[in-house]
BATI-871339 format. One record per residue (C-alpha): x, y, z. Coordinates in steps of 0.001 Angstrom, whole numbers, plus 524288, in hexadecimal, padded with zeros to 5 digits. Example, Ala and Ser with C-alpha at 12.3 -4.5 7.8 and 13.67 -1.06 7.14 Angstrom:
BEGIN
8300C7EE6C81E78835667FBDC81BE4
END
This chain:
BEGIN
BAA439333A9FEF6BA12492DD1A0956B9617924D9A0570B8828929D3A04A6B7CAA922C3A0ACBB78F391E019FD2DB86B3918699FB60B858691158A0863B784890B94A04D9B7D7A907259F79EB8996900ED9FDC9B816B8F9BFA07CDB78128F4E19FD40B83788F00B9F4F5B89828E8F5A0093B7CCB8E215A0397B7ACE8DDE79F565B88E28D93D9F3DDB888A8D19EA0096B7BC38CB629FC5DB81958C7509EF4BB8E038C2A79F625B85B58B9989FE38B7E8D8B4939F218B8B5D8B2679EAC6B95148ADC39F509B8C568A6D89FEC7B800A8A2539F7C0B86AB8A0179EA76B7A658A5C79E44EB7D928B3519DEC3B720E8BBDA9DBA0B78EB8C5459D24DB83C98C3849C830B91D98C6EC9CBA2B91528D38A9C3CBB86318D8DB9CC20B8D618D52C9D8B4B9A008DB699D3BAB92BC8E80E9D0C2B8D998E8D39DEB3B9B2D8E68E9E47BBA1918F06E9DB60B97608FAB39DEBFB99A58F88E9ED4EBA8668F9149EB66BA71B905D59E3FEB9E4A90B8F9EE78BA78F9078D9F969BB33C90CA69F1B7BACE191A049F077BA846919F49FEA6BB1C39123AA076EBA937914FFA133CB9F2A90B9DA0D57BA85E8FFDEA0E9CBA44A8F6A2A1977BAB748EA98A1EA8BA0908E1B3A19C6B9F8E8E793A0C2FB9FE08DD62A0125BAB7A8E4CC9FB77BB3698E16EA07A1BB1BD8D2EAA0755BAF1D8C7689FE35BA3158BEE99FD34B9A0B8BB58A0867B99858B381A14F7B9A158A497A1408B8DF389C3CA1454B8AB1897B9A221CB89FD88930A1ECCB989488901A1B78BA38788A32A257EBAA2289774A24FBBB86089821A20BBBC12F8A3DEA22E2BCB648A61CA1858BD9168A7EFA1DE8BDC028B129A1291BCFD88B86CA0DB4BCAB28B497A003EBC9168C2649FB21BC2C08C4CB9EE02BC85C8CAAF9E1A4BC5B08D84A9DC9BBBEBA8D8A29CF75BC2328DFA59C2E0BB5BE8E1159BAF5BBC5C8E83C9AFA0BC9808E9B29A90ABCAF08F7099AF6EBC9F68F0C99BCDFBD4208E6A19B8FDBDD0B8F1C39B4B2BDAFA8F8729C1E3BDE9E8EBCB9C8EEBEB0B8EA5E9C0D7BEE938F89A9C386BECF28F67C9D227BF5C08EA869D169C004C8F24B9CA72BFF798FD5C9D441C01068F3969DF5EC0CA78ECFF9D8BEC15DD8F7E49D496C1EE78F40F9C999C16368E90A9C480C11AB8EC149B6A2C0B708DF4C9B26EC08BE8D66C9BDFEC04E58C8619BBB9BF7198C4309BF13BF1608B6A09C0C4BE4A28B5C79B926BDA068AB859BAF8BCB508AA419B8BBBC25A8AF009C388BBA3A8A2CF9C5C8BABE88A4C89C91CBAA8489B909D496BABFC89B559E35FBB8AC89F309EA36BBDBB895959F462BC9AE8934F9FCB9BD002885D59FE56BD8E98836FA09FABE30487889A0996BEAA087446A1597BF52986A17A1415BF12286936A05DBBE339864EDA0932BD6BE86CBEA06E0BD1538705BA1445BC82E87BB9A1155BC09B881F5A0639BB98888ECFA0854BB1FF89884A001FBB6B08A68D9FF67BAA6C8ABB1A064DBACD58B9D4A0A45BBB7F8B898A0842BBE698B6ABA16B4BB46C8AC39A1A1BBAFFA8A151A111FBA8AC89471A11C0BAEAE88715A1402BABCA87F16A07B8BB636874A7A0994BAC24869CBA08DDBA7CA86DD69FB39BB4D3872BF9F5ECBBAC3865589F83FBB15285FCD9EE0DBB699868699E30EBBFF7860169DB01BC8F886B579D745BCBA786EB79E58EBD6E0865EB9EA19BD4CE85FBC9F765BE38285F8C9F93FBEEC4866C39F2E2BF9448605A9EAC7C07E5862D59EA84C124E8613A9F4D9C13B186FF49F6F2C058A8722B9FA8EC03E887C08A05A2BFF2387913A134EBF48088368A11F2BEE978880BA0535BE25388FECA0306BDDD288F789F4D6BD412899289EF73BCC26897319E349BBEF8895BE9DCD3BB51A88AB39DCB3BADD688B0F9CFC8BA5FE882DD9C654BA87A880DB9B7CEB9E09884B19AE03B9C44876879A9CEB9B18872009B7E1B916A87CD89BAD2B88D9879189AF42B88D286AC49B361B857986E559C163B7A2E8771F9BD6AB74FE86CC59B404B74A8862FB9BF3AB6E1086CE19C82DB63AD86FE29BDF6B61138615D9BC18B5DDE860AE9CA8AB549586C189C905B5CCF874F59D1A4B61228830B9CFD5B6DED883E69C821B798D88C6B9CBB2B7A34899BE9C525B88A7898E19C185B950C890E49C423B9950899F19CF34B8CBA897A49D6C2B8DC38892A9D3F5B9BB28888B9D93FB987A890499E573B8C0D888B59E823B931887BCE9E62AB9E5487F0F9EF55B9542883FD9FA0FB8E4F8771E9FC10B8CB987120A0977B8D0B8639AA032FB9A298613D9FC45B93F6856749F425B8C49860DA9ECDAB98B48688C9EA1EB9FA385C539E578B95A185AC69DA9DB97DC868A29D5BFBA23386B569CB27BAA7D874D29D32ABB880878BE9D08FBC2C9880A29D7CABCD1188A139D29EBD76D890A19DB14BDAED89EFA9D926BE2C18A1EF9E57FBE6BF89E4F9F32DBE5948A32AA011FBECFA89DCAA0CD5BF96B896BEA08E3C03B08906CA11BEC0EC089175A07CAC142989CF0A0041C0CC189F669F399C13288A0639E649C17748ADAA9E160C0C238AF709D7DCBFD9B8ACCE9D712BFF848A44F9CB0BC0A3F89C079D14AC026889A4E9DDD2BF658895D29D663BFEB588C159CEFAC03F6887319DC05BF5FB8855B9E0D7BF33487DAA9D478BFEF18751C9D775BF8B1871FF9E49DBEC8A86D349DD65BE42E879919DDDFBDD1487C9F9D100BDFD288A179CB3CBDA64890C09BF17BDF0188BDF9B1F1BDCED899BF9ACDFBE72489F4A9B64BBF0C88A84B9AF6CBFB248B26D9B2CABF9538BF009AAF5C015F8CB639A9F7BFC028D8A59AD9ABEF1F8DEF29A9FBBEF7D8DA7E99BC2BF1648CC679A007BE59F8CD719A8FBBDD498D32899E1CBE14A8C8A699456BDE488BDB099DEFBD11F8C3A89A18CBCCE68C5649935ABD1CE8B7F298F4DBCAE18B0DD99A4CBBEAA8B8DE997B6BBE548B3DA989ADBBF488A5D198E9FBB6238A7BD99A20BAA698A09D9946CBB2AF8950B98FFBBB78C8926999DCFBB09E8878E9A53FBAF4B88FEE9B16DBA97789D1A9B4B4BB2868A8BA9B6C1BAF0C8B6EC9B935BBC478BD289B737BCB018BC0A9B881BD3478BD649C4DFBE05B8C44B9C3DABEA3F8C3289CF0EBF7FC8C88A9D00AC01038BD0F9CDF4C0C008C08E9D783C07BA8BDB69E57AC11138C8219EA80C09AD8D2289E26ABFCDE8CD2E9E7FAC02208CF619F5BFC06E78DD1E9F245BF9848E1349ED22BF1F18DAB59F830BE32B8DAEE9F968BD7BC8E2E89FE39BCE5B8DD3DA081FBC69E8D67F9FD6CBCF198D4B29F141BDD798D31C9ED6BBE3D48DE729E626BEBC78D4FE9DDBEBE0778CDE09D736BD4218D1449CFD1BC8DD8CA439C919BC6588CFB59BB75BB8088CC689B97BBB1988C9329AC89BA5B28D1479A8CBB99DA8CC969B050B93318C1109A9C1B871C8C2279B231B7E538CDC19B4D7B70C58D0629BA22B65D48D6329B213B571F8D5799B000B4F3A8CCF99A69CB468D8D67B99F4DB40658CC7E9962AB42078BEB1990E2B40D18BC8C9824BB41F58B02497A46B4B5A8AEC896EE0B4A5C8A47D96445B573F89E8A9600CB5B388992C952E0B56FB88B72956E0B49F588FFC95C72B4E228900A96AB6B4606899E297254B4EFE8A00897C7BB4B1F8A94A98778B53798B58F987E7B53838BF159934AB53048CD7398F9AB5AE28D42C99A2FB5CF68E19699F99B6A2D8E440998F5B75EC8E14E9A18CB84B08E0D299F99B89F28D2DD9A0A4B98218D00A99D7EB99A08DD4E996E7B8E008DB2398DD3B803F8E09498EEFB76C68D53E99061B683E8D73798DEAB64678C94698A32B675F8BC1A9905AB63878AE5C98CB4B5AC48A64A99587B5DDA89A0098D6DB50A08932498E60B444D8926199694B4A1C887FD99F82B549D891D59A360B4A8889CAC9A512B42F7894029AE78B4F1B88EDB9B57AB547089C899B7D2B46BB8A2139B9F2B49578ADF49B169B3E1B8B79D9B0C5B3C0E8C47A9A9C3B3FB28CF459B333B49B98C71F9BA9FB57398CBCC9BE45B60AF8C1CD9B8C6B6F2E8BEE89B830B740B8BEFC9AA1FB80A58B8589A5F6B88E88BAAA999ECB94FE8B24D997A8B9D9C8B5E798C20B95EE8B57297F81B8B708ACAD98551B7D8F8B1F298457B79CB8B85F99151B71098B002999E1B68928B1E19A5D8B6F848AA929B0CCB65DC8AC0B9BBDEB5AEE8B43E9C17CB5D058BD0B9CD42B507C8B86C9D3A0B515E8C24A9DEC2B4F478CD4A9D4E8B43898C7739CDDCB38B78D1B09CC47B2AA88CE619CF9BB26768D0139C166B30BC8C6CA9BB81B2A808BEE49B065B2CF68B0B79ACD5B32918AD5299F79B29848A57D9969DB2D8089DAD98A90B260C8A2CF97E99B1CDB89942977FCB1FDC89EE696A89B2C9D8A2B6963F5B2F418B153965C0B34C68B1D3957EBB2B668A9E994F5FB1FE78A67395836B217D897B4956F2B1F2388F12962CBB2A0B88E1F96CD1B2B908805B9721BB33EB87AEB97CECB346286C0997C54B33CF865069894AB414E8630D98EF6B47AF86DDA986C7B4C4F87AC498C63B4B9B8826F97FABB3ED788740979BFB3E5B888AF96AF1B36DF88F9796045B3040885C695747B301388E9B94B40B3CAC8892F94597B39FE88BB49371AB3350898B193989B399189F6594541B428F8AAA19411EB4B5D8A82994CDDB4E6D89A8F947AEB4E8589E249393DB5CF789D62935FFB5F6B890C693D76B5368889E893811B574488D9992A27B65538891492C40B606387C0A93135B568987AD092616B614487C9791BDFB6B6987403922A3B7141867EF91C46B69AF85E189247BB5CE68656292291B594386B2691549B679986B4C910EAB67468782A90961B74FF87941903D5B7A968870C90401B710688C8090E0CB7A7688EA991944B78A98954D9265BB7E008A28F92239B753B8A30A9163EB694389F8C91E5EB6CAD8AA5C92802B6E208B3EC91CC9B60F68B011916DBB5A178B16E92401B60A78BE74926F6B5C268C385919B2B4E598BF0C91D52B4DB18B68A91104B49DC8AA0C91819B419A8A7CB9242EB3F0F89923923AAB43FE88D3891C1EB3A1088E66910F8B3F9F89BD990D87B4C4A8953D9096FB456F88F328FDC4B414A89C9D8F8FFB4F438A1458F750B53418A3C48E925B603E8A4B98E244B5D368B2C98DE44B5B638B6C68EC7BB66728AED68F25FB70988B40C8E8EAB6FF48C16D8EF79B74898BBFB8FC87B82558BE9B90146B8C0A8B4538FC40B815A8ADA98F44AB84538ACB68E5C9B7C048A7A28DA92B811D899C88DBCAB7FAC8990B8EAA6B71D189E508E9BAB6E30894708DF3BB743B889428E715B6C9888CFA8F33FB5FA888DA58EBE7B6288880378E61CB65D387ACA8F3A7B590B8801D8F8F8B519F879888EE01B588886C868F06CB558C86D198FEF4B46F586CDB8FC2DB482E85E688F915B4B15858C790673B46C384E1F90FCAB3C6A84ED291A4CB46AA84C1B924CCB4F4A8574592022B43998605D91F82B3FAB85D2192D8DB4DB185F2093217B4E5E86C2E92ACCB42C2871979324CB4B7D8731D93E2FB427A86D1B94850B49BE86CBC95535B50C885FBF957DBB4C4085A0D94ADDB58FD8564894452B5BB184D97938A5B58D1840CA93F9DB4BF98456B94584B47FD84BB29389FB49DF83EA7931AAB41B4837CA93C0FB36D0841CD93A51B37628407192B86B35CA831B992CD8B2A93832FD936A6B225483D4992F90B1D8283CCE92187B1F7E84B3F91EFAB204D858D49249BB11A285A3592708B109284E699303DB1CED852DF93731B1791860A19391EB0AF785AFB93EE4B12238522F94883B1156854C095705B1A0E8508396247B1242843F796440B153B8401A9561DB239E83F649598FB239983A939678CB19DD8319D96E3FB1981834BF97CBAB145F82B45986D2B139082A8199573B1166833D09A0B1B1930840529A215B215D8408C9AE6CB222C831C79AFE4B2F7582BC19AD02B32CB81E3B9A82EB377D819249B576B2AFF81D119BC66B22DF817909B134B2A3180A9D9B1B4B282B809899C058B199580C819BF52B179C8036F9B3A6B1E717F8479BABDB16BA7FAB59C740B099A7FA399C02DB0DA97EDBA9B91EB11BD7E7459C5FAB04F47EB0F9CCD1AFA1E7E8459C2E6AEFB77E6BF9CD79AF2C97F3209D4F0AE6D07FBDB9D520AE5A080A819D561AE191810419E258ADD8881E859E199AE33A828EB9D8B2AECAA824159CE26AF68282EF79D092AF73482C649DF22AF78181DA49DCE1B030381EAE9D37AB0A678282C9DC2BB089281EE79E79FB0E94813079E0D5B1C348171E9E518B2205814ED9D797B2F1581BE99D63DB2DD3828569CE50B1EF7827FB9CE0AB1C6F8352F9D43EB0EFE83ABB9D671B109C843CD9CABEB13CD838409C1E1B08A5830579C7B4AFF8983B9F9C4A8B046483C3F9B68EB024E82D949B4C5AF4AB82E2F9BAC1AF0F4839729B1E1AF5F9832439A5D5AEFA1824DC9A851AE409827F29B0F3AE2B681ABA9B7A9AEABF80F0B9BBF7AE5EE805F59B10BAEAAB80F559A676AF79E810DF9AD97AF960802059AE5BAF681800AC99FCAB00AB80ACD99C0FB0D608068E995C0B1A1D80A9F99C20B1C6D814F299189B0F5981B3999515B13EF81E129A2E3B20368264F9A0DBB2247831889978BB291282C9798B46B290D82F3A97CD8B2ACF8279397046B30A482E2196472B28DC82C5A957FCB338C832EB94FF7B41D882F7495218B490883A88958B4B3CD88423795C4CB3A52842D796AE5B311584BD39725CB39E6857D59713FB3C7F856849629CB2E208535A96057B2A918601F96705B342B8677895E54B2E6986168951F2B20378636C955A4B22EE8713995A59B29D3874B894DA0B1ECE8701A944D3B14688760994DB0B18A98839D94951B112D8893393DBAB1D64890CC939C5B25508845B93808B1A9F87D1793092B18E1888B892787B279D8897F92531B279A87B0092196B1C4387D629184CB23FA8880891172B2FA387ED790FF3B270C874A890963B212287F28900AAB2EF9883358FCD8B31238757D8F767B37E386E229025FB344C85FBF900CFB3851851CC903C9B33D1844309004CB32E8837A890827B3E60831819011DB47A383C5C904E0B47C78383791328B4F3682BA691082B5927832A7907FEB5B3C83D4B911F8B5D7B834CD91DC4B6B5A8348D922A7B715A827DD92769B6E588246193568B77F382A7793EF0B7EE582323949FAB783B82B14954B8B6AF082BFC94E46B600C82B039585AB696082D6C963C4B676E838B296D45B73EC83E5897309B7677848B697D5BB839D84FBD97E59B8954854BF98B22B965F85911990B3BA2DD85E1298A4BBA6D0856E097DF4BB2118574C97441BAA2685F3F96A73B9FE586A0396B85B92B28646296F32B8C1B869C3962EAB95EF862AB95A48B938B855BD96140B84D7857C0960B8B857785A719521FB8D6884E0C94FB1B840E845A99579FB787284B249503BB7F348484B94358B807783A42947F6B71D78399E94A45B710B83C3D958E4B67578450C95F90B6ECC84DD3968FFB66C78532697446B6A1F85BDF97FD3B64368541C98B00B65568460C98FA2B58CC83DF798FF1B546882FDC98ED1B54B8831AA98002B634D834C19803DB6B9E829D797A7EB792782F2B97DADB7F75839FA985B0B8C3783F0297FF0B936C843BB98C29B9FE984BB598C89BA7438515E9981BB9F9E858A59A2A0B92E4851F999EB8B88EE8567C9A8AFB7ADE853499ABF3B780484D2D99EA8B81CD842669A1ACB7B2D83F7F9AE9CB6DCD83F469A838B72908363A99D63B77F382CB49A764B6B1C82D119AEBCB636D829F29A263B6CD581F6799DC9B70D48270199197B7D60821FC98B51B888882B9F98D9EB933882D6798362B9FBF8351D98295BA4D88398897548BACC982D1E97339BA11A8247897665B987A82C7696D3EBA1F082A8F961E7BA25581BF0964BFB937281B77964F0B928882246957B8B9C8E818F1951D2B955A80D2495759B88178119F9523EB8DFB814D9944FBB93A88071B943D7B86D5800ED94830B7FAD807C793D17B88C28094E9314EB7EC68125E92AE9B811D81D319348BB8A8C8286F9329AB932182D6C93D97
END
């Protein structure tokens, strides 16, 4: 059937769009659409050309691979074309491939296939002559690629020379340059610290790193290479794909550790499903599995088309990324009060699941990705991970796209939403009142180190909340034996014991009561410090940030600049002001004293005499803690909590229910000093135990565990692959410990103070 004019227009439009996206993907390393969208365009064009062969043109994207090389790299022509693999997007298409193999190999019932992960990176060719690497080239359009020898040589996993006495005179190795997930995260963290735009995914990062004009840039990137095949070869290959890959490995070429020979269609299916289950646990991105006939003689018999071999196929996983539209952004309140932006999406299929919501994590991410209501976005879903918005397709932004604004009040309870300076997460301050936080706040209130209500476990609290019997802590003290006895698995004795435990818990200590309120970052140690500092709950509720932290100095001025200015003024007591104070200060040439800082100092002091009279601590921004363990961030949490009428009213109802303490109970309640009490520790890198377990142990030993390194950090506990935090700690002079050194420190501190418990 001949093509209509509409068919011709559609085919031409598809070619133009595919060629455009080829250029974005293969040449610029900056794809505009996810792989699933690109695959749909190619499949539609293939279908159209299959139905109407007269539409096929020599320059159609279906007749070649990729795009032309970038002009700043020398062009390389591949002696043997690097053709691409055909894709199987479903099990039915894998079955069709297997059937075609069987029809091309009469008498073969269950052929052997070599299976390996399809790495999501950049395909390259490595040419060795006399055992020495002489050329590295990208695949490009399959016939012509780009010379990247200068950057490929910097990748540690690419051998500069082959090993073994039987190495061939000429060997062309083909494989993938990729980046591990851990390496990608470290690289993006470093890029963000420099204020630059991060890479969208490990594939882009690998491609962008390899295509650098300066090999020193590539050398700093965590790239790896994995071989999956070969091209020109001056010796006879082995009889099978598996044996030949093992021979390449013997010459020092890295191959996949997941490589496996499987039998027939069932073997392919089992490997695909098994690797799919482990996909998210791998430390590298894959988008499918490649199956190749194992016997090279069979590969030769089946041959290839102009753009893909008939003896191999890539079975693709369901698309993890898709494009859709942001219809609205709402804010959810989590069990700890975190206020999280959630994108409401035009429903789209991602990885076989309909996705209509995706997390935006926090407002920092919203701003960094510049997500707006009405935008077209790329959404990613990996395994059971909550779908997330990866990036905005800026070219499709409508004129009426609206910016996302953080709400000032909790969408659930109406309490203030605060976002302390330096923190990414905004939080609802209605901890004792907010329904979204109800179960967690009640569990914390009843816990052993808080009000210590024996018998009131998590499941019982969830049951009481689900029955709508309790809404806040004071409601617990209204529970009666007669009512409790009707609960599931609650007999007369259990009900009576719980009522008695509730009555006992009313007699507590002020420190325990403060801890039980669940104020963010106010643990046992800080609660004791607050109990010692304030005479009772009323003075504590009236306290403001300045009652916890005394701030001095000028914002924006650091200690080094302040020291230099203070010393200069002391060394030149007779120097007089000439003209405007801002301009005079900026013209002194003191290192770090920019015009903006000079302006801030002039605004704060007004004249030179006042500036001379100032103490050093008045010049740079600094703070003094009036309560041990309470810095500016914790002070903001405390003041924000007690500023809410809901929380003060909930406390009033607890006191009315009979909760009480006396001044003498504080001394009895205090636990012995801990070996790490007063120490601030940051954890980074891979350690011998889960991070949460280590954090919990450190907190039990009295330490404050924070997520970011600062001048207040005492120690950095660093495991393997410690990234930017390690560099920052070194720059600030923070003591760095491994797990062995930490244990030695705890033992030493415990021996220094026999009263501590470790």
